[in-house]
Predicted model as a PDB file, atoms N, CA, C, CB and O in Angstrom, pLDDT in the B-factor column:
MODEL        1                                                                  
ATOM      1  N   UNK A   1       9.653 -13.215  11.764  1.00 51.00           N  
ATOM      2  CA  UNK A   1       9.875 -12.260  12.816  1.00 51.00           C  
ATOM      3  C   UNK A   1      10.197 -12.987  14.110  1.00 51.00           C  
ATOM      4  CB  UNK A   1       8.661 -11.355  12.987  1.00 51.00           C  
ATOM      5  O   UNK A   1       9.730 -14.099  14.359  1.00 51.00           O  
ATOM      6  N   UNK A   2      10.978 -12.352  14.895  1.00 52.00           N  
ATOM      7  CA  UNK A   2      11.346 -12.919  16.172  1.00 52.00           C  
ATOM      8  C   UNK A   2      10.233 -12.695  17.196  1.00 52.00           C  
ATOM      9  CB  UNK A   2      12.661 -12.314  16.663  1.00 52.00           C  
ATOM     10  O   UNK A   2       9.541 -11.678  17.160  1.00 52.00           O  
ATOM     11  N   UNK A   3      10.070 -13.639  18.092  1.00 59.00           N  
ATOM     12  CA  UNK A   3       9.066 -13.512  19.146  1.00 59.00           C  
ATOM     13  C   UNK A   3       9.608 -12.719  20.332  1.00 59.00           C  
ATOM     14  CB  UNK A   3       8.602 -14.895  19.607  1.00 59.00           C  
ATOM     15  O   UNK A   3       8.887 -12.504  21.307  1.00 59.00           O  
ATOM     16  N   UNK A   4      10.867 -12.280  20.266  1.00 57.00           N  
ATOM     17  CA  UNK A   4      11.507 -11.555  21.347  1.00 57.00           C  
ATOM     18  C   UNK A   4      10.904 -10.154  21.471  1.00 57.00           C  
ATOM     19  CB  UNK A   4      13.026 -11.475  21.116  1.00 57.00           C  
ATOM     20  O   UNK A   4      11.038  -9.337  20.560  1.00 57.00           O  
ATOM     21  N   UNK A   5      10.253  -9.882  22.574  1.00 59.00           N  
ATOM     22  CA  UNK A   5       9.637  -8.568  22.782  1.00 59.00           C  
ATOM     23  C   UNK A   5      10.597  -7.594  23.459  1.00 59.00           C  
ATOM     24  CB  UNK A   5       8.367  -8.707  23.619  1.00 59.00           C  
ATOM     25  O   UNK A   5      10.217  -6.450  23.709  1.00 59.00           O  
ATOM     26  N   UNK A   6      11.818  -8.004  23.762  1.00 64.00           N  
ATOM     27  CA  UNK A   6      12.791  -7.116  24.384  1.00 64.00           C  
ATOM     28  C   UNK A   6      13.580  -6.330  23.348  1.00 64.00           C  
ATOM     29  CB  UNK A   6      13.739  -7.911  25.258  1.00 64.00           C  
ATOM     30  O   UNK A   6      14.428  -5.512  23.705  1.00 64.00           O  
ATOM     31  N   UNK A   7      13.311  -6.566  22.077  1.00 66.00           N  
ATOM     32  CA  UNK A   7      14.022  -5.865  21.016  1.00 66.00           C  
ATOM     33  C   UNK A   7      13.565  -4.419  20.928  1.00 66.00           C  
ATOM     34  CB  UNK A   7      13.815  -6.569  19.675  1.00 66.00           C  
ATOM     35  O   UNK A   7      12.580  -4.021  21.552  1.00 66.00           O  
ATOM     36  N   UNK A   8      14.288  -3.652  20.153  1.00 78.00           N  
ATOM     37  CA  UNK A   8      13.953  -2.242  19.997  1.00 78.00           C  
ATOM     38  C   UNK A   8      12.785  -2.073  19.039  1.00 78.00           C  
ATOM     39  CB  UNK A   8      15.165  -1.451  19.500  1.00 78.00           C  
ATOM     40  O   UNK A   8      12.498  -2.958  18.233  1.00 78.00           O  
ATOM     41  N   UNK A   9      12.124  -0.948  19.131  1.00 82.00           N  
ATOM     42  CA  UNK A   9      11.026  -0.633  18.239  1.00 82.00           C  
ATOM     43  C   UNK A   9       9.683  -0.791  18.911  1.00 82.00           C  
ATOM     44  CB  UNK A   9      11.088  -1.498  17.023  1.00 82.00           C  
ATOM     45  O   UNK A   9       9.566  -1.440  19.950  1.00 82.00           O  
ATOM     46  N   UNK A  10       8.678  -0.196  18.316  1.00 83.00           N  
ATOM     47  CA  UNK A  10       7.340  -0.279  18.904  1.00 83.00           C  
ATOM     48  C   UNK A  10       6.713  -1.654  18.724  1.00 83.00           C  
ATOM     49  CB  UNK A  10       6.440   0.772  18.293  1.00 83.00           C  
ATOM     50  O   UNK A  10       7.036  -2.379  17.784  1.00 83.00           O  
ATOM     51  N   UNK A  11       5.827  -1.997  19.622  1.00 83.00           N  
ATOM     52  CA  UNK A  11       5.096  -3.253  19.553  1.00 83.00           C  
ATOM     53  C   UNK A  11       3.615  -2.908  19.426  1.00 83.00           C  
ATOM     54  CB  UNK A  11       5.375  -4.160  20.813  1.00 83.00           C  
ATOM     55  O   UNK A  11       3.065  -2.194  20.264  1.00 83.00           O  
ATOM     56  N   UNK A  12       2.974  -3.417  18.376  1.00 78.00           N  
ATOM     57  CA  UNK A  12       1.559  -3.158  18.132  1.00 78.00           C  
ATOM     58  C   UNK A  12       0.775  -4.429  18.317  1.00 78.00           C  
ATOM     59  CB  UNK A  12       1.332  -2.587  16.726  1.00 78.00           C  
ATOM     60  O   UNK A  12       1.243  -5.517  17.983  1.00 78.00           O  
ATOM     61  N   UNK A  13      -0.424  -4.289  18.852  1.00 79.00           N  
ATOM     62  CA  UNK A  13      -1.287  -5.455  18.980  1.00 79.00           C  
ATOM     63  C   UNK A  13      -1.799  -5.847  17.598  1.00 79.00           C  
ATOM     64  CB  UNK A  13      -2.468  -5.174  19.952  1.00 79.00           C  
ATOM     65  O   UNK A  13      -1.769  -5.033  16.674  1.00 79.00           O  
ATOM     66  N   UNK A  14      -2.255  -7.048  17.452  1.00 77.00           N  
ATOM     67  CA  UNK A  14      -2.784  -7.508  16.172  1.00 77.00           C  
ATOM     68  C   UNK A  14      -3.973  -6.674  15.721  1.00 77.00           C  
ATOM     69  CB  UNK A  14      -3.184  -8.967  16.266  1.00 77.00           C  
ATOM     70  O   UNK A  14      -4.125  -6.406  14.529  1.00 77.00           O  
ATOM     71  N   UNK A  15      -4.810  -6.264  16.654  1.00 75.00           N  
ATOM     72  CA  UNK A  15      -5.982  -5.448  16.322  1.00 75.00           C  
ATOM     73  C   UNK A  15      -5.559  -4.095  15.758  1.00 75.00           C  
ATOM     74  CB  UNK A  15      -6.870  -5.248  17.564  1.00 75.00           C  
ATOM     75  O   UNK A  15      -6.143  -3.628  14.780  1.00 75.00           O  
ATOM     76  N   UNK A  16      -4.554  -3.459  16.358  1.00 73.00           N  
ATOM     77  CA  UNK A  16      -4.091  -2.152  15.883  1.00 73.00           C  
ATOM     78  C   UNK A  16      -3.383  -2.254  14.537  1.00 73.00           C  
ATOM     79  CB  UNK A  16      -3.157  -1.522  16.907  1.00 73.00           C  
ATOM     80  O   UNK A  16      -3.526  -1.366  13.697  1.00 73.00           O  
ATOM     81  N   UNK A  17      -2.634  -3.309  14.326  1.00 73.00           N  
ATOM     82  CA  UNK A  17      -1.857  -3.448  13.096  1.00 73.00           C  
ATOM     83  C   UNK A  17      -2.737  -3.801  11.901  1.00 73.00           C  
ATOM     84  CB  UNK A  17      -0.784  -4.508  13.274  1.00 73.00           C  
ATOM     85  O   UNK A  17      -2.378  -3.491  10.765  1.00 73.00           O  
ATOM     86  N   UNK A  18      -3.852  -4.427  12.127  1.00 74.00           N  
ATOM     87  CA  UNK A  18      -4.729  -4.876  11.058  1.00 74.00           C  
ATOM     88  C   UNK A  18      -5.554  -3.755  10.437  1.00 74.00           C  
ATOM     89  CB  UNK A  18      -5.642  -5.934  11.574  1.00 74.00           C  
ATOM     90  O   UNK A  18      -5.898  -3.820   9.257  1.00 74.00           O  
ATOM     91  N   UNK A  19      -5.863  -2.761  11.195  1.00 70.00           N  
ATOM     92  CA  UNK A  19      -6.759  -1.710  10.737  1.00 70.00           C  
ATOM     93  C   UNK A  19      -6.023  -0.742   9.820  1.00 70.00           C  
ATOM     94  CB  UNK A  19      -7.363  -0.961  11.929  1.00 70.00           C  
ATOM     95  O   UNK A  19      -4.914  -0.302  10.125  1.00 70.00           O  
ATOM     96  N   UNK A  20      -6.645  -0.419   8.705  1.00 75.00           N  
ATOM     97  CA  UNK A  20      -6.088   0.555   7.782  1.00 75.00           C  
ATOM     98  C   UNK A  20      -7.212   1.294   7.085  1.00 75.00           C  
ATOM     99  CB  UNK A  20      -5.166  -0.122   6.758  1.00 75.00           C  
ATOM    100  O   UNK A  20      -8.269   0.731   6.801  1.00 75.00           O  
ATOM    101  N   UNK A  21      -6.963   2.558   6.817  1.00 78.00           N  
ATOM    102  CA  UNK A  21      -8.003   3.362   6.198  1.00 78.00           C  
ATOM    103  C   UNK A  21      -7.342   4.384   5.286  1.00 78.00           C  
ATOM    104  CB  UNK A  21      -8.892   4.056   7.268  1.00 78.00           C  
ATOM    105  O   UNK A  21      -6.390   5.058   5.680  1.00 78.00           O  
ATOM    106  N   UNK A  22      -7.847   4.493   4.082  1.00 81.00           N  
ATOM    107  CA  UNK A  22      -7.353   5.482   3.141  1.00 81.00           C  
ATOM    108  C   UNK A  22      -8.342   6.644   3.158  1.00 81.00           C  
ATOM    109  CB  UNK A  22      -7.183   4.879   1.693  1.00 81.00           C  
ATOM    110  O   UNK A  22      -9.521   6.476   2.848  1.00 81.00           O  
ATOM    111  N   UNK A  23      -7.848   7.814   3.523  1.00 86.00           N  
ATOM    112  CA  UNK A  23      -8.708   8.990   3.612  1.00 86.00           C  
ATOM    113  C   UNK A  23      -8.315   9.953   2.502  1.00 86.00           C  
ATOM    114  CB  UNK A  23      -8.598   9.673   5.014  1.00 86.00           C  
ATOM    115  O   UNK A  23      -7.217  10.510   2.508  1.00 86.00           O  
ATOM    116  N   UNK A  24      -9.214  10.140   1.561  1.00 91.00           N  
ATOM    117  CA  UNK A  24      -8.981  11.043   0.435  1.00 91.00           C  
ATOM    118  C   UNK A  24     -10.010  12.165   0.537  1.00 91.00           C  
ATOM    119  CB  UNK A  24      -9.083  10.287  -0.954  1.00 91.00           C  
ATOM    120  O   UNK A  24     -11.141  12.032   0.069  1.00 91.00           O  
ATOM    121  N   UNK A  25      -9.605  13.256   1.149  1.00 93.00           N  
ATOM    122  CA  UNK A  25     -10.552  14.324   1.443  1.00 93.00           C  
ATOM    123  C   UNK A  25     -10.784  15.263   0.266  1.00 93.00           C  
ATOM    124  CB  UNK A  25     -10.070  15.113   2.619  1.00 93.00           C  
ATOM    125  O   UNK A  25     -11.898  15.756   0.086  1.00 93.00           O  
ATOM    126  N   UNK A  26      -9.764  15.516  -0.531  1.00 95.00           N  
ATOM    127  CA  UNK A  26      -9.921  16.480  -1.615  1.00 95.00           C  
ATOM    128  C   UNK A  26      -9.998  15.765  -2.952  1.00 95.00           C  
ATOM    129  CB  UNK A  26      -8.765  17.487  -1.616  1.00 95.00           C  
ATOM    130  O   UNK A  26      -9.622  14.600  -3.077  1.00 95.00           O  
ATOM    131  N   UNK A  27     -10.489  16.481  -3.942  1.00 96.00           N  
ATOM    132  CA  UNK A  27     -10.599  15.910  -5.283  1.00 96.00           C  
ATOM    133  C   UNK A  27      -9.217  15.582  -5.843  1.00 96.00           C  
ATOM    134  CB  UNK A  27     -11.340  16.879  -6.223  1.00 96.00           C  
ATOM    135  O   UNK A  27      -9.045  14.560  -6.508  1.00 96.00           O  
ATOM    136  N   UNK A  28      -8.234  16.439  -5.580  1.00 96.00           N  
ATOM    137  CA  UNK A  28      -6.872  16.214  -6.081  1.00 96.00           C  
ATOM    138  C   UNK A  28      -6.303  14.921  -5.501  1.00 96.00           C  
ATOM    139  CB  UNK A  28      -5.953  17.411  -5.728  1.00 96.00           C  
ATOM    140  O   UNK A  28      -5.663  14.154  -6.220  1.00 96.00           O  
ATOM    141  N   UNK A  29      -6.526  14.673  -4.226  1.00 95.00           N  
ATOM    142  CA  UNK A  29      -6.044  13.438  -3.608  1.00 95.00           C  
ATOM    143  C   UNK A  29      -6.679  12.214  -4.252  1.00 95.00           C  
ATOM    144  CB  UNK A  29      -6.330  13.446  -2.108  1.00 95.00           C  
ATOM    145  O   UNK A  29      -6.001  11.214  -4.490  1.00 95.00           O  
ATOM    146  N   UNK A  30      -7.974  12.285  -4.534  1.00 95.00           N  
ATOM    147  CA  UNK A  30      -8.666  11.162  -5.183  1.00 95.00           C  
ATOM    148  C   UNK A  30      -8.129  10.931  -6.586  1.00 95.00           C  
ATOM    149  CB  UNK A  30     -10.180  11.417  -5.237  1.00 95.00           C  
ATOM    150  O   UNK A  30      -7.917   9.787  -6.988  1.00 95.00           O  
ATOM    151  N   UNK A  31      -7.909  12.006  -7.335  1.00 97.00           N  
ATOM    152  CA  UNK A  31      -7.401  11.876  -8.706  1.00 97.00           C  
ATOM    153  C   UNK A  31      -6.008  11.252  -8.705  1.00 97.00           C  
ATOM    154  CB  UNK A  31      -7.367  13.252  -9.406  1.00 97.00           C  
ATOM    155  O   UNK A  31      -5.724  10.358  -9.501  1.00 97.00           O  
ATOM    156  N   UNK A  32      -5.145  11.723  -7.814  1.00 96.00           N  
ATOM    157  CA  UNK A  32      -3.781  11.174  -7.746  1.00 96.00           C  
ATOM    158  C   UNK A  32      -3.812   9.704  -7.356  1.00 96.00           C  
ATOM    159  CB  UNK A  32      -2.923  11.969  -6.741  1.00 96.00           C  
ATOM    160  O   UNK A  32      -3.062   8.906  -7.917  1.00 96.00           O  
ATOM    161  N   UNK A  33      -4.662   9.329  -6.409  1.00 95.00           N  
ATOM    162  CA  UNK A  33      -4.765   7.940  -5.973  1.00 95.00           C  
ATOM    163  C   UNK A  33      -5.238   7.042  -7.108  1.00 95.00           C  
ATOM    164  CB  UNK A  33      -5.715   7.825  -4.784  1.00 95.00           C  
ATOM    165  O   UNK A  33      -4.650   5.989  -7.354  1.00 95.00           O  
ATOM    166  N   UNK A  34      -6.293   7.451  -7.797  1.00 96.00           N  
ATOM    167  CA  UNK A  34      -6.837   6.649  -8.900  1.00 96.00           C  
ATOM    168  C   UNK A  34      -5.835   6.584 -10.052  1.00 96.00           C  
ATOM    169  CB  UNK A  34      -8.185   7.237  -9.392  1.00 96.00           C  
ATOM    170  O   UNK A  34      -5.679   5.534 -10.674  1.00 96.00           O  
ATOM    171  N   UNK A  35      -5.159   7.691 -10.343  1.00 98.00           N  
ATOM    172  CA  UNK A  35      -4.150   7.684 -11.400  1.00 98.00           C  
ATOM    173  C   UNK A  35      -3.010   6.720 -11.063  1.00 98.00           C  
ATOM    174  CB  UNK A  35      -3.596   9.103 -11.620  1.00 98.00           C  
ATOM    175  O   UNK A  35      -2.480   6.050 -11.949  1.00 98.00           O  
ATOM    176  N   UNK A  36      -2.646   6.652  -9.817  1.00 97.00           N  
ATOM    177  CA  UNK A  36      -1.612   5.697  -9.398  1.00 97.00           C  
ATOM    178  C   UNK A  36      -2.050   4.260  -9.600  1.00 97.00           C  
ATOM    179  CB  UNK A  36      -1.251   5.917  -7.941  1.00 97.00           C  
ATOM    180  O   UNK A  36      -1.270   3.426 -10.060  1.00 97.00           O  
ATOM    181  N   UNK A  37      -3.299   3.968  -9.255  1.00 97.00           N  
ATOM    182  CA  UNK A  37      -3.815   2.604  -9.461  1.00 97.00           C  
ATOM    183  C   UNK A  37      -3.849   2.256 -10.949  1.00 97.00           C  
ATOM    184  CB  UNK A  37      -5.231   2.460  -8.852  1.00 97.00           C  
ATOM    185  O   UNK A  37      -3.448   1.163 -11.348  1.00 97.00           O  
ATOM    186  N   UNK A  38      -4.326   3.188 -11.756  1.00 98.00           N  
ATOM    187  CA  UNK A  38      -4.369   2.963 -13.206  1.00 98.00           C  
ATOM    188  C   UNK A  38      -2.951   2.797 -13.747  1.00 98.00           C  
ATOM    189  CB  UNK A  38      -5.090   4.136 -13.927  1.00 98.00           C  
ATOM    190  O   UNK A  38      -2.705   1.953 -14.609  1.00 98.00           O  
ATOM    191  N   UNK A  39      -2.020   3.603 -13.240  1.00 97.00           N  
ATOM    192  CA  UNK A  39      -0.628   3.502 -13.683  1.00 97.00           C  
ATOM    193  C   UNK A  39      -0.016   2.144 -13.389  1.00 97.00           C  
ATOM    194  CB  UNK A  39       0.200   4.574 -13.027  1.00 97.00           C  
ATOM    195  O   UNK A  39       0.747   1.619 -14.201  1.00 97.00           O  
ATOM    196  N   UNK A  40      -0.340   1.570 -12.241  1.00 97.00           N  
ATOM    197  CA  UNK A  40       0.175   0.237 -11.897  1.00 97.00           C  
ATOM    198  C   UNK A  40      -0.355  -0.803 -12.871  1.00 97.00           C  
ATOM    199  CB  UNK A  40      -0.210  -0.145 -10.453  1.00 97.00           C  
ATOM    200  O   UNK A  40       0.392  -1.675 -13.315  1.00 97.00           O  
ATOM    201  N   UNK A  41      -1.640  -0.718 -13.207  1.00 97.00           N  
ATOM    202  CA  UNK A  41      -2.242  -1.672 -14.145  1.00 97.00           C  
ATOM    203  C   UNK A  41      -1.608  -1.526 -15.526  1.00 97.00           C  
ATOM    204  CB  UNK A  41      -3.774  -1.462 -14.231  1.00 97.00           C  
ATOM    205  O   UNK A  41      -1.277  -2.524 -16.166  1.00 97.00           O  
ATOM    206  N   UNK A  42      -1.439  -0.284 -15.987  1.00 97.00           N  
ATOM    207  CA  UNK A  42      -0.828  -0.048 -17.300  1.00 97.00           C  
ATOM    208  C   UNK A  42       0.611  -0.564 -17.316  1.00 97.00           C  
ATOM    209  CB  UNK A  42      -0.862   1.460 -17.656  1.00 97.00           C  
ATOM    210  O   UNK A  42       1.035  -1.190 -18.287  1.00 97.00           O  
ATOM    211  N   UNK A  43       1.352  -0.306 -16.259  1.00 97.00           N  
ATOM    212  CA  UNK A  43       2.735  -0.800 -16.178  1.00 97.00           C  
ATOM    213  C   UNK A  43       2.780  -2.327 -16.228  1.00 97.00           C  
ATOM    214  CB  UNK A  43       3.410  -0.298 -14.887  1.00 97.00           C  
ATOM    215  O   UNK A  43       3.622  -2.907 -16.915  1.00 97.00           O  
ATOM    216  N   UNK A  44       1.869  -2.976 -15.495  1.00 96.00           N  
ATOM    217  CA  UNK A  44       1.828  -4.441 -15.514  1.00 96.00           C  
ATOM    218  C   UNK A  44       1.515  -4.958 -16.910  1.00 96.00           C  
ATOM    219  CB  UNK A  44       0.787  -4.964 -14.514  1.00 96.00           C  
ATOM    220  O   UNK A  44       2.114  -5.940 -17.348  1.00 96.00           O  
ATOM    221  N   UNK A  45       0.592  -4.319 -17.616  1.00 96.00           N  
ATOM    222  CA  UNK A  45       0.274  -4.739 -18.984  1.00 96.00           C  
ATOM    223  C   UNK A  45       1.459  -4.549 -19.909  1.00 96.00           C  
ATOM    224  CB  UNK A  45      -0.925  -3.963 -19.515  1.00 96.00           C  
ATOM    225  O   UNK A  45       1.738  -5.412 -20.742  1.00 96.00           O  
ATOM    226  N   UNK A  46       2.158  -3.437 -19.778  1.00 96.00           N  
ATOM    227  CA  UNK A  46       3.322  -3.172 -20.646  1.00 96.00           C  
ATOM    228  C   UNK A  46       4.426  -4.186 -20.389  1.00 96.00           C  
ATOM    229  CB  UNK A  46       3.859  -1.740 -20.420  1.00 96.00           C  
ATOM    230  O   UNK A  46       5.056  -4.670 -21.329  1.00 96.00           O  
ATOM    231  N   UNK A  47       4.662  -4.506 -19.138  1.00 95.00           N  
ATOM    232  CA  UNK A  47       5.706  -5.501 -18.810  1.00 95.00           C  
ATOM    233  C   UNK A  47       5.289  -6.866 -19.351  1.00 95.00           C  
ATOM    234  CB  UNK A  47       5.950  -5.578 -17.259  1.00 95.00           C  
ATOM    235  O   UNK A  47       6.120  -7.608 -19.876  1.00 95.00           O  
ATOM    236  N   UNK A  48       4.011  -7.197 -19.223  1.00 94.00           N  
ATOM    237  CA  UNK A  48       3.517  -8.472 -19.726  1.00 94.00           C  
ATOM    238  C   UNK A  48       3.682  -8.564 -21.246  1.00 94.00           C  
ATOM    239  CB  UNK A  48       2.046  -8.661 -19.340  1.00 94.00           C  
ATOM    240  O   UNK A  48       4.107  -9.593 -21.772  1.00 94.00           O  
ATOM    241  N   UNK A  49       3.344  -7.488 -21.936  1.00 94.00           N  
ATOM    242  CA  UNK A  49       3.485  -7.492 -23.408  1.00 94.00           C  
ATOM    243  C   UNK A  49       4.952  -7.498 -23.825  1.00 94.00           C  
ATOM    244  CB  UNK A  49       2.776  -6.267 -24.021  1.00 94.00           C  
ATOM    245  O   UNK A  49       5.301  -8.120 -24.829  1.00 94.00           O  
ATOM    246  N   UNK A  50       5.794  -6.835 -23.093  1.00 93.00           N  
ATOM    247  CA  UNK A  50       7.227  -6.801 -23.423  1.00 93.00           C  
ATOM    248  C   UNK A  50       7.888  -8.160 -23.205  1.00 93.00           C  
ATOM    249  CB  UNK A  50       7.940  -5.738 -22.581  1.00 93.00           C  
ATOM    250  O   UNK A  50       8.889  -8.476 -23.848  1.00 93.00           O  
ATOM    251  N   UNK A  51       7.336  -8.951 -22.310  1.00 88.00           N  
ATOM    252  CA  UNK A  51       7.908 -10.272 -22.025  1.00 88.00           C  
ATOM    253  C   UNK A  51       7.636 -11.270 -23.156  1.00 88.00           C  
ATOM    254  CB  UNK A  51       7.343 -10.814 -20.709  1.00 88.00           C  
ATOM    255  O   UNK A  51       8.341 -12.271 -23.287  1.00 88.00           O  
ATOM    256  N   UNK A  52       6.639 -11.001 -23.951  1.00 78.00           N  
ATOM    257  CA  UNK A  52       6.307 -11.915 -25.047  1.00 78.00           C  
ATOM    258  C   UNK A  52       7.155 -11.623 -26.193  1.00 78.00           C  
ATOM    259  CB  UNK A  52       4.862 -11.829 -25.445  1.00 78.00           C  
ATOM    260  O   UNK A  52       7.041 -12.279 -27.228  1.00 78.00           O  
TER     261      UNK A  52                                                      
ENDMDL                                                                          
END                                                                             
């Protein structure tokens, strides 16, 4: 990244950019999130097995 602060776009401090929070308020949101994580693992296993 360029150190030029005159460029376009927002500038965030390191403290603001570092913070992240996943908020899953409903059961459906939690199920979809967990299913996505499981799907990534299953996909990685399938690709790994297909490579052999």
